[in-house]
C-alpha positions as CSV (number, residue, x, y, z in Angstrom):
1,M,-52.0,-13.1,11.2
2,S,-51.5,-9.7,12.9
3,R,-50.6,-6.6,10.9
4,W,-47.3,-6.0,12.7
5,Q,-44.8,-8.9,12.9
6,P,-42.0,-8.5,15.5
7,D,-38.6,-9.3,14.2
8,A,-39.9,-10.1,10.7
9,G,-36.5,-9.5,9.0
10,S,-34.7,-12.0,11.3
11,R,-37.5,-14.5,10.9
12,I,-37.3,-14.2,7.1
13,E,-33.5,-14.6,7.2
14,R,-33.7,-17.7,9.4
15,A,-36.4,-19.3,7.3
16,A,-34.6,-18.6,4.1
17,L,-31.3,-20.0,5.3
18,E,-33.0,-23.2,6.5
19,L,-34.7,-23.6,3.1
20,F,-31.6,-22.7,1.1
21,E,-29.7,-25.3,3.1
22,Q,-32.4,-28.0,2.8
23,Q,-33.4,-27.7,-0.8
24,G,-30.9,-25.3,-2.5
25,F,-31.0,-21.6,-3.3
26,A,-32.4,-21.9,-6.8
27,E,-35.2,-24.3,-5.7
28,T,-36.4,-22.1,-2.9
29,T,-39.2,-19.6,-3.6
30,V,-40.2,-16.4,-1.7
31,P,-43.7,-17.9,-0.9
32,Q,-41.9,-20.9,0.7
33,I,-39.7,-18.6,2.8
34,T,-42.6,-16.6,4.0
35,E,-44.7,-19.7,4.8
36,R,-41.8,-21.0,6.9
37,A,-41.4,-17.7,8.6
38,G,-45.2,-17.4,9.3
39,L,-45.3,-14.1,7.4
40,T,-46.9,-12.8,4.1
41,T,-45.1,-12.3,0.8
42,R,-45.9,-8.6,1.2
43,T,-43.9,-8.5,4.4
44,F,-41.0,-10.2,2.7
45,F,-40.9,-7.5,0.1
46,R,-41.0,-4.8,2.7
47,H,-37.7,-6.1,4.0
48,F,-36.0,-7.6,0.9
49,A,-36.0,-6.9,-2.8
50,D,-35.6,-10.6,-3.6
51,K,-34.4,-13.8,-2.1
52,R,-30.8,-13.1,-2.9
53,E,-31.0,-9.9,-0.8
54,V,-31.6,-12.1,2.3
55,L,-28.0,-13.3,2.0
56,F,-26.6,-9.8,1.4
57,A,-28.8,-7.4,3.4
58,F,-25.8,-6.7,5.6
59,D,-23.9,-5.1,2.7
60,T,-25.6,-1.8,3.2
61,Q,-24.1,-1.5,6.7
62,L,-20.5,-2.4,5.6
63,P,-19.4,1.2,4.7
64,G,-20.5,2.5,8.1
65,I,-18.9,-0.3,10.0
66,V,-15.6,0.0,8.1
67,E,-15.7,3.8,8.7
68,G,-16.1,3.3,12.4
69,L,-13.3,0.6,12.5
70,M,-10.9,2.8,10.6
71,A,-11.6,5.9,12.8
72,A,-11.2,3.8,16.0
73,A,-7.7,2.6,15.0
74,P,-5.2,4.5,17.1
75,A,-3.5,7.5,15.5
76,G,0.0,7.0,14.3
77,L,-0.4,3.4,13.2
78,S,1.1,2.3,9.9
79,P,-1.4,1.2,7.2
80,M,-0.7,-2.4,8.1
81,G,-1.2,-1.5,11.8
82,V,-4.6,0.0,10.9
83,I,-5.5,-3.1,9.0
84,R,-4.4,-5.4,11.9
85,S,-6.3,-3.2,14.4
86,A,-9.5,-3.1,12.4
87,L,-9.6,-6.7,11.4
88,T,-8.8,-7.9,14.9
89,T,-11.8,-5.9,16.2
90,V,-14.0,-7.6,13.6
91,A,-12.6,-11.0,14.5
92,T,-13.0,-10.6,18.2
93,V,-16.1,-8.5,18.5
94,N,-18.3,-8.9,15.4
95,L,-17.6,-12.4,14.1
96,A,-16.2,-14.6,16.8
97,D,-19.5,-16.3,17.5
98,Q,-20.7,-16.4,13.9
99,R,-18.8,-19.4,12.6
100,E,-21.9,-21.6,12.0
101,H,-23.8,-18.8,10.3
102,L,-20.8,-17.9,8.1
103,H,-20.2,-21.5,7.2
104,L,-23.8,-21.9,6.1
105,H,-23.7,-18.6,4.2
106,R,-20.5,-19.5,2.4
107,S,-21.9,-22.9,1.4
108,I,-25.1,-21.3,0.0
109,V,-23.1,-18.6,-1.9
110,Q,-20.7,-21.2,-3.4
111,S,-23.7,-23.2,-4.7
112,D,-24.8,-20.5,-7.2
113,D,-22.9,-18.5,-9.8
114,G,-25.0,-15.4,-9.3
115,L,-24.4,-15.5,-5.6
116,R,-20.7,-15.9,-6.1
117,E,-20.8,-12.8,-8.3
118,R,-22.7,-10.9,-5.7
119,E,-20.2,-12.0,-3.0
120,L,-17.5,-10.3,-5.2
121,R,-19.5,-7.1,-5.2
122,K,-19.5,-7.3,-1.4
123,H,-15.7,-7.5,-1.5
124,S,-15.6,-4.4,-3.8
125,I,-17.8,-2.5,-1.3
126,L,-15.4,-3.5,1.5
127,A,-12.4,-2.4,-0.5
128,E,-13.9,1.0,-1.4
129,A,-15.0,1.7,2.2
130,T,-11.5,0.8,3.4
131,R,-9.9,3.0,0.8
132,L,-12.1,5.9,1.9
133,G,-11.2,5.2,5.5
134,F,-7.5,5.3,4.7
135,L,-8.0,8.6,2.8
136,T,-9.9,10.1,5.8
137,R,-6.9,9.1,8.0
138,G,-4.7,11.2,5.6
139,T,-3.1,8.3,3.7
140,D,-2.0,9.0,0.1
141,E,-4.2,7.6,-2.7
142,L,-1.8,4.8,-3.8
143,T,-1.3,3.5,-0.2
144,A,-5.0,3.8,0.5
145,T,-5.9,1.8,-2.6
146,L,-3.3,-0.9,-1.9
147,G,-4.2,-1.0,1.8
148,A,-7.8,-1.4,1.0
149,H,-7.2,-4.4,-1.3
150,V,-4.7,-6.0,1.1
151,A,-7.2,-5.6,4.0
152,T,-10.1,-7.1,1.9
153,T,-7.9,-10.0,0.7
154,A,-6.6,-10.7,4.2
155,F,-10.1,-10.6,5.6
156,T,-11.5,-13.0,2.9
157,V,-8.6,-15.4,3.2
158,S,-8.9,-15.4,7.0
159,I,-12.6,-16.2,7.0
160,D,-12.1,-19.0,4.5
161,R,-9.2,-20.5,6.5
162,W,-11.1,-20.2,9.8
163,L,-14.2,-21.9,8.3
164,D,-12.0,-24.7,7.0
165,A,-9.9,-25.1,10.2
166,A,-10.6,-27.2,13.2
167,A,-13.3,-25.7,15.4
168,E,-11.0,-24.8,18.3
169,R,-9.1,-22.2,16.3
170,S,-10.3,-18.7,16.8
171,L,-10.8,-16.3,13.9
172,E,-8.4,-13.9,15.6
173,S,-5.7,-16.6,15.6
174,V,-6.2,-17.4,11.9
175,L,-6.3,-13.7,11.1
176,H,-3.0,-13.0,12.8
177,D,-1.4,-16.0,10.9
178,V,-2.7,-14.6,7.6
179,L,-1.4,-11.0,8.4
180,D,1.9,-12.4,9.6
181,G,2.2,-14.4,6.4
182,L,1.3,-11.4,4.3
183,E,3.9,-9.2,6.1
184,G,6.5,-11.8,5.6
185,L,5.7,-12.0,1.9
186,L,6.0,-8.2,1.6
187,H,9.3,-8.2,3.4
188,D,11.0,-11.0,1.4
């Protein structure tokens, strides 16, 4: 095996997801993952702290992504307009072709209490990044906090509904249904 392994992080992720799906998260070991990926355990630990981190490595990028989405939303939008703009971008640009991956990720996370807890931490990271994005846009603290939690909830509900819906529905369509329902709820 050569010293440098191209695309090692992606290879580890693919191998881990395959094994998590086949034999379960708890039953999968790091040596099994690295063997499947054709890498060493040492290489695994250069990329991930533990096997759980394979599922949540993307979390470190979330604040930067949210910051960019919030900054890219046109000036003058209402907080709900900012939420709709940012989440539409995520739905059409970042996640539209990730349905199978997200479905597998969700099923693995739902199979383990510790992973479900970690998923909640991800939601907290998203909410805080969104709150900071609203504050940067000049939104008051209360509106920023409420907007952040509304955006995170709308995003989470949209992903779940999309993964549970017929394959022909787009995430963008589901997202707009969720946001329309939310706005209707708030205006009743």
